[in-house]
Steps between C-alpha positions, in 0.01 A plus 500: 500500500147426387549683169594831663826523311841567651509628856796655675550602858644381828448197718581573862498233768648457843758226547553353850857476638472121506432480124746278310501498121536162328491372141127438546407845638239691302235769537153408375283782367130452427388831348205350312411164353864397455779435748847635426813359663814707550801285582725690738806277487617549145762659278379661178748328271426218259641181360406297195516121513540304176468121507562273203230229500725265301831526688384632837762777475410804712612858434422769757553862397496790746322798345542766768219741582416799723664339806800347318735700724385265782620187318855376545447144377274239348466141624332200340428166668374193314374220723515188283282188524797290618528729810814672368515880494666728248584846639639772275544870552642815349611810693582859418855577399741656749486829311118501477249637750232248403444201273502600134182440301535211257709296745401137456516151646494181294408157633544212258215250499499126480222447250140595425313716752253298707378759752648309794802713601467817710675812372539794737655831395592759763631855491771573757526837674835652605425402863462134393122482534337299220166558326328225301402624153417167335400160639351237275511132410684458171 
């Protein structure tokens, strides 16, 4: 924040009863010259997406993270240029409390990447709610 170095502390704000959190909900802080956005609707767990430019093959790897206990599944949707949709998912095992890090999804491509197909990757909570972690034209 304006060269002051790291700052720690509390942010306290009043939330009205009618407040509904959505995937686009954020708090905007303007402590100096820069604005900082804090996205409220998120799970602190990560995925890596690998795309082969030659074959179009997609490999999505769940990496876990501080909130990995909130993740019971991973879902990938590829909206293709011919209007077809490929949906793949992976879920935690019956003997697991959450999805294991390094779980992966593979989607086999149909040729060179052209940047015209929409890939969306979502984390799935145990209650079924889904959080978008990746959304990009591939």
